[in-house]
N, C-alpha and C positions, 0 to 999 in steps of 0.2 A: 459493357466494355470489359469488365473483369473476366466474365465468362469467355468472351472472345479472346482475350489475351492468354488465358489458361489453355483454351482449346488450340490456339495457334502454337504455343510452346510444345504441347503434347504432340500435336500433329507433326510438327517439324522434326523433333528429336526422335520420336518413335519411327518415323519414316527413315531417318538416317540409320537408326539402330538395327532395324529388322528388314529394311527394304529389300536387300539382295536375297535374303532367305525367302521372303514372300514372293519375290519374282520367280525363284526356283520352284516353290510349291505351286504357284499358279500355272506355270508353263507345263509342269508334269501333270497337274490336275486336268488341264485342257486335253492332253494326250490320252489320259485314262478314261475320259468320257466315252470314247469310242475304242477302247483297248481291245475288246473282243473282236470287233470288226477288223481292226488293224492286224491282230494276231492271225485271224483267219486268212487275211490277204497275204500275209508274209509266209504262212504255212498251210497252203491249201491242201497239201497231201495229208495233213493231220485232222482236217476239219470237215472234209467233204468226201462222200462215197457215192457209188452208183447203187441205188436200191435193187435188191435181189431177193424178192420173196419176203419171207417172215424173218423178223429179228430173232437172234438167239436169246435165250432167257438171261436175265441179269445175273443170276447165280453162275451161269456158265461163263459169262464174261469175267466175273471175279475169279473163278477157278482157273481160267486160262492165265491171267496175270499172276496169280499167286503161285502157280506151278512154274512159271517162267522166272519168277523172282522170289524164291522162298525165304530169302534173308530180309525181305522188306515187310512192313506191316501195313495192312489196308487202312485207309483213312476215310475215304468217301468215294462215291461215284456220281457223276453228272449223267443224267439220262438224255437221250436224243430228243430234241424238241421239234425237229423237222425230219422229213422223210429221208433226207440225204445227210443228216447229222450223225455223229459218232458217239460211242461210249467214251467218257473220260474218267479214268480211274486214278485216284490219288493215293500214293503210298509214301511211307516215311522210313528213313533208314535209322540205324542205331545212333547215328550222330544228329538225329532230328532234321535231316535234310529232306525236303519235300520233292517228290518226283511224280510226274504225270505221264500216264500211258494212254494211248489212243487206240481204240479197237474198232474195227469194222463191225457194225452191229448185225450184219447179215452173214459174214463168213467167220468171224471170230479172229481174224488176222490182226496182229499187233502192228499198227501202221507206223509207230514211232514213239518217241518219248521226249520229255523236256524236264529240265531240272530248275527248280525255283532259283531265281537270281541269275540264271545263265541265259535267259531270253531277254529280248528288248523290253517287252511289256512287264515282266516281273522285276527287272532291274529298275525301270522307271517307277513302278509301284513302291519298291523299297526306298527309292530316293524321295518320293512324295510323302511316304508314311513315316519313315524313320531317318531320313537324310543319310542313309547307309551307316547309321550309328546305333542300331539296336534299340534297346529300351530307353536309353538316355536321349537318343535322337528323336524318338517318338514323343517324349515329353516336351522336348524343345518345339516340335511341330505344334503340339497342343497349346503351349504358351504363346507361340506366334499367332495361333488362331484367336486367342484372347486379345492380343495386341492389335490384330487386324480389326477386330470389333471396335476397339478404342480409336484406331485410325479412321475408320469409316464414320463413326459417330462424331468425332471432332471435325472431320471434313464436311459433314452435313451442317454442323453449326457454323462453320466458316464460309459456306456457300453464299455468294453475294446475291443469289436469286431471291433470298428472303426479303430483300428491300425492293428489288425490281425483278419481277418474275421472268419476263422475256429476255432481258440481257443476261440473265443467269444461264440460259441455254444457248446463247449466241456465241459463235466463233467468228472473230473479226479477221477474215482471211487476208484482207488488203492492208492490215495494220503492220507495224514493225514486228519482227520475229519474237521479241520478248512478250508482246501482247498475245500473239498467236499461241505461244507456249502456255501462257497463263490461262487462256480460254480453253485450250485442249485439256489442261489439268482439271479445271473446274467442271467442264461439261462431261468429260469421261468419268470423273469421280461421282458426280450426282446421278448419272445414268446407270452406273453400275452399283450404286450404294446398297439398294435393297437386296440385290443378288449377292453382293459381298457379305452382307450381314447374315443372310441365310446360309451361305457356304461356310463362313467362319464359325458360326454358332454350331452347325451340325458337325463340322469337322472337329471342333473342340469336344463336342459331346461324344463323338466316336472314339477319340483318343482317350478321354477320361470317362469311358463308358460306365464303369462301376459307380463312380460318384454321381454321374448324370442319372442313371437308372434308379439309384437309391433316392435321389431327390424327387424324381417324377413319382415314384411309388408313394413317397411321403406326402407330397403336395396333394395328390389325387386320392390319398387315403385308400390306396389299393394294396392288398396284401401281396407279398412276394410269393410267386409260385413255389411249391415245395420241391425239394430235390428228389429226383427219381432214380431208382436203381432197378436192375434186373434181379429176379430171385434165382440165385444160383442153385441148380439141382445137380447133385453129383452124378457123373457119368452120362448126363443128358446132353446131346449135341445142340449146337445153336440151330435155330430154325432157318431153313433156306430163305434167302432174301425174297424170292418170288412169292413164297407163301406169306411173308411179312407184308409185301406190297398189296396182296389181295385183302388182307385184314385192314390195311390202311385205307384202301379204296372203299371197303364196306363201311368203315367208320365215318368216312367223309366223301361221299360220291359227288361228282360234279367238278372237282378240282383236278388239275393235271399234275402228276408227279414230276418234279424237276431234279431232285437231289436226294441222296440217301447218305446219311452220316453213319459210319460203321463203328461199333464199339472196339476200343483198344484194350479193354480189361474185362474180366468175367462179369463184374457187377455193373458195368455200364449198360446204357440202353441204346436202342436204335432210334434215330430221328429221321422221319420221312418228311420231306419238305414238298409242299404243293402250292399251286397258284390258281386262283380263280381269275376269270377274264377281267374282273373289275379291279384287280390289284395293280398297283403302280410299281412295286418292286420287281426288278427283272425276273428273279427266281421265285417270287412270291414270299409271303410271310406267314402262310398257313403251315402249321407243323403238327405232326402226330408222333407221339412218343410211345414206343412199344418195348415190351420185355423181349430180350433177344432169344430166350429159350422157349417160352410159351407163345409168344406173339400177342400176348395180352395188351390191349390198348390202355396205356397208363394215363394219358392226357391228350386231349384234342384242343388245339389252339386255332380256331377259325379267325383269320385276320379280319373278316368282314363283321364279326360279332364280338371282337375282343374288347376287354375293358379299356377305359380311357387311357390308363397308363401304358398299356401295350400298344395302343394305336399311336400314341405320341412317340414311343420308342421306335416303332416300325417306320415312322416317317423320316428318321434321320438319314438313312442311306439314299432313298429316292430323291429327297430334297437336296442332298449333297451332290449327287451326280446328274441331276436334272431330268430324271426319267419320269417325273410326275406329269409332264405335258407332252410326252412323245418326242418325236424328232426335233420339233421346234425348240423346246426348252433345252434339249441336249446341245443343240447348236449355240443357243444363247449362253449356256454354261461354258462352252469352249471359248467363246469370245470374252466372257467375264474372267476366265482364267488368264487371258492375255492382258487384262487391264492393270494388274499390279506392275507389270513391266513398263507400260505407258505412263502410269502415275508416278513410278519411281524416277523415270528419266526426266519427265517434265518437272517433277518436284525438285530433283537435283539441280536442274537449270534455274528454277526459281530461287533456290537457296544460294546458288553461285551468284546470281544477279544481286541478291540482297547483300552478300558479303562484298561484292564489288562496289555497291553503292555506299556501304558502310566505310570501306577503305577510302573511297573518294571524299567522303565527308571528313574523315580523320585527316586526310591529306590537306584539305582546305583549311582546317583548324590549325594544323602545324605551320602552314604557310603564313596564316594571319598572325601567328605568334612568333614568327621569325625562326621557327624550328626547321631544320633540314627536312625536306620531304622524302618520301620513299624513293622517288626517282633520282634523288641525289645520294642515296645510300646504296651499298653493294647489292642488296636484295631488292630488285625492282618489282613494282606492282605486277607486271605481266609475268613474273617468274614465280608467283605464289602458287602453292600446290593446286588450288582449285582452278587455275588457268591451264 
């Protein structure tokens, strides 16, 4: 009973404290599960082209964008994954603004551009990840993830199905509204509990990634991978990206290249990201690190043969967005993202009903003691804030 009482208090007050923020994070998270598909639907001219022979080399695509925008710095390039897909080149300004340019991979034409935070999907991403409050907002989101874990665990403790299993999953639709509301809260809560734990844990781990990764490496006794740098050679130009990609393919054949991270400083390295068919992360977690001048392969991280620590870390993102089970789990994650709104609303009604019952009891005591009731005073019961 003591555990139940503690769980009830924590569940009630945490829900009131962070409920609205969790609703916002949940709704934006549901949107982001299919953000790429939504962005392609809203901007078809930037995402689809008519195939026309051979694609232009990756280096040529980078040169076209660099020539058109010489004041910007190259960040990375997403490679086409389908025959009608485009090159997506990311660049940054001197003010650290991120801009994306879309190129027809057959003609080299720049189809258009987007600026981070100025599109629907990037705005919602910022809202979900930082609450539009930068580093401080990101930490608040991480803390809310921890509190969501507590809310879910206390909800599991309070679930009445531990005493009688079948009634714990039953919604009494023909009962009074207060019982229907209670049943909706308990059933939606227990059905979403496991998924909420997964999403809350992985979301918190993504926010506090440094602390999480250090903990994982420590628990699994896996050494941290060493820092890699390119060997700067005076007057030696950077190796063309197409030559770099050939070296990456030779180092790890059988995986499809999805993404190339470009160095922003002379000593930085080039990261080529690849994906094996068995991987569940959308862009893959297989990485090859190369010297930007010589093209020397400095490290290969095969996601299918990675150490335990790396495999645990690589699971964060696909578990968070639901890509681990294909379209089915992605849809489930969309629905789970809606559950905080349902749980907050039904929980608020439960709290209001409890306050109403408490006020009625106090009113009865006052009447029995001859003390004026609330109905005889200027502030009537039905005028209280929760009504």
